[in-house]
N, C-alpha and C positions, 0 to 999 in steps of 0.2 A: 406625680405620674410622669411628667415631663423629665424631671431629674432621673427617675428610675429608667426611662426609656433611653436616655443619654448613657447612662451606666451600662445598660444591657449592650448597645451599639458599641460602646468603647472595648467592653469585654470580648465581644466577638471579632473586632479588629485586632485586639491584642493576641488572641489565640491564633488567628491566621497568620500574623507576621512572626510570632514565636515559633510556629511550625516550620516557616522558612528558615528562621535563625537556627532552630534545632537540626535541621537538615545539614546546614552548613558546619555545625559543631560535629555531628556524626562524620562528615567527611574529613574534617580536621583532626578528630580523634584517632584516626587510622595512622597519623604521622607524628602526633605530639603528645606529651604526658597530660593527664587530666587537668591538673593545676595550670599548666601552660595555656590549655584551651580555654579554661575560665578566665585567665589573665588577658589572652587575645580578644575574648568576647567583650570585656570591658574596655580595653584600650581601643578596639576598632569603633565602638560606639561613642567613646568620649568626645571627639571633636564635633559630632553632630549635636551632641547634648550642650557643649559649651556655646556655640553658636545660637542654639535656641534660648539659652539662658540670657545671653547678651541682648537678643532681641525682645525678650518677654520679661523686662523688669529689672534688669542688670544684676551685677554681682552683689549688690548690697543685701538682697534677700537670702544670700547664702551664709551670712554671719549670725544673725539672731536665730538660731535654731535649737532644738532639743537634741543635744549631742549624744547623750546616752542610748536614745533610740536609733539614731543615725548609725552609731558604731555597731549596734546590734544587728541592724540590717546589713551592714558591710560584711560582717562575719557570717551572717546567714546565707548571703548571696554567694560567698566563696564556697561555703559548704555545699549549697544546692547545686551549683553549676559544675563543680568539680566532681561530685558523686555522679551527677546526671551524664557528665562527659565520660566518666568512667564506665558506666553501664552501656552507653551506646556503642562502645567498642565491641560487646558482644550481642547486644539485643537489637532487634529491628525496631524502627521507630514506633510501629503501632503497638508492640507488646510493651515498650517502655512507657508509651503513654497510658496504656491500659492499667499498668500498676500505678502510675502517677495519679490516676483518677481518685486515689484515696485522699488526695489534697483537699478538694472542695468539701468533702465530708468532714475533714479535720477542721477546716476554716469554720464550717456551720456549727460544729460542736463547740469550738473555743470561742466563738462569738458569744456564747452565753455567758461564761464566767470573765472574760477579758472585755467585753464590750457592753454587756448587760443586755443584749438582744434576747427576745423571747422566742424561744423554739418549743412548740407544743409536742404533746406526747406522739402525735401522728408523724411529725418530721423526725423524732428521734427514732421512731420504727423505721422510717425510710433511710436514715443513716445507718442503722443496724443492718438493713437488707443490703445497702451499698457495701459495707464492710465485709459481708458475706460474699459478695460478688468478687472482692478483691482475694478472698481466700481460694475462691474457684480458680481464679487466674494463677495463683500461686501453686496450685494442685493440692488436692486433699492428702497427698503422700508426703508433703512438706519439701519436695524437691525444689520447687521454685523458691520457697522460703529460704532455703538453706544456700542458694546461689549467691555469690558475692554482688553480682549485677542486680539481682532482684532486691537484695538489702540495700544497695546503694540507691536504687529509685525510691524505695521507702523512706530512706533518711532525706533524699532530696525533697520529698513530698512534705515531710514534717517541716523542714527548714522553710519551705515556701509557705506553709500554713501560717507559722508564727510570723513570718515577714509580711504576709497580707494583713494580718490583724494589726500589726504595728503601723500600717499605712493609715488605718482608720484613726489610730491615736495621733499620729502625726498630722493628719489632715486638719485637726482642730486648731493647729498653731502655726503650721509651716506651709509654705507654698509647694504646689506640684513640682516646680522648677527645682527647689531645694531638695526635695525628696529624691527626684530622679538624679540629680547631679551628685549629691553625696553617696547614693547607693553605688553609682557606676565608678566614681572616684575611689571610694574605699575598696570596692571589689577589685579595681585594677591594681591598687598599691599592695593590698594584701595578698592576692593571688600571685602577683609577679614576685613578691619576696619568697613565697612558698615554693614557686616554680623555678626560681634562679639557680639552685644547684645543679638542676638537670635540664635547663633550658636549651632548646635546639633552635638553630638559625631557621628563620622562617623562609620557605621556598617561594622563589618568585611565582612560580605556577599556582600558589595558593592566594595570591593578592585580590583576586576578584572574589574569592570566597570570604576573605576578611572584609572586604568593602560591603559584601552582601550581609554578612553577620552583623557588621557594626550598623548599617542603615536600618535593618529588620529589628535589630535589638533596641535601638533607640525609639523607634516608632512603637514597638510593642510595650516597652517600659513605660512610656508616657500614657499609652491608652489604658493599661491595667492599673496604673496609679490613679488615673481619673476614674475608672470604673468603681474602685474601692473607696475612693474619697467621699463621695457623697451618696452612695447607694448601699443599702444594707447587704453585708457580706453574704448573708444566707439566701440572697436573691440572685446576685451576679456569679457567685462562686461556682454553681452547678453548670454554668455555660462553658466551664473548661471542657466539658465533655465533647464539644464540638471539634475538639482536636484530633479526635479519633478519624473523623472523615479526611481531615488533612494528611494524617499519617498513613491511612490505607492508601490513599492516591500516591503520596510520594515514596513509599516504600515500593509499590508496584512498578512506578514509572522509573525510579533509579536503580532499584535493586531486585526487582522481579520476586519479591517475597510477599507472603500473605500470612496472617496469623492463623493458628489452627482452631478447630471448633470449640475447644474448651476455653481458650483465651477470649474468643468471641462472645461465647455464653456469659463468661464473668463480666465482660465489658458491657454487654446489653443489661445485665442485672444492675450494674451501677448507674448506667445511663438512665435507666427506668426510674431508679431511686431519685436521681438528680432532677428529673422532669417532674416527679411527684413533689420535691421539695419546692420548685419554682411554682407550681400550681397552688400549694399551701400558703406560700408567701403571698400570692396574689390575693388570697381570701382574707388574710389576717392584715394587710397593709391597709 
């Protein structure tokens, strides 16, 4: 139970810091291509992670690692962040988060075949209800599903879900420092290579944004890695839904926007299913 509580607290901290990071990315996305925003996110966090690695175990822990899974996480990180940055150009933060809420449902479902975790029929029903909430957000007419921004968020959610599962696998052999370091390093390298043909000079006025994105991204990455490392994915994944609280507040504070009733209804359905998943997990643990 102590391990589970630590995982829950780590996930809540990760959600809060990632909300601040995503706010910075949304502001940057107005001036730079999506792949460059992904690269800047990784590069801004990289110095913080290097210092942390040097203070917590040294560089030796970075060598003997499971390279195929790290390379997979690097590719997934580029896909997730570039797709999400692209979507943030058009979507308010709360609406993007409401669509991204499908990720915890995917993680819980993927934990069965990939991690061997048991998910009973009641939790499968909750996953189905949550997916229905996603359809509500996308609109029954299909208008939301057909938008490039909506599809980009769904693609980012799938990449995130697979990456989260890989953390549980890597956690059996590799240190948290190695997982965070190689994810950010490979993200920075791969995204920079993709963005280089259209790279734009970084404006001096954006230096404070980059510093904020770097610090919050580094803290969030450490926290989410720790959350999934020792805690069942089906327990901590639904806590992603607390991001909606942050998104609603930040959207209103910075852009004076608020989601419509249909989006809030769909988000409420997904949140309810996530809370039920947490309740069921507490009974079977």
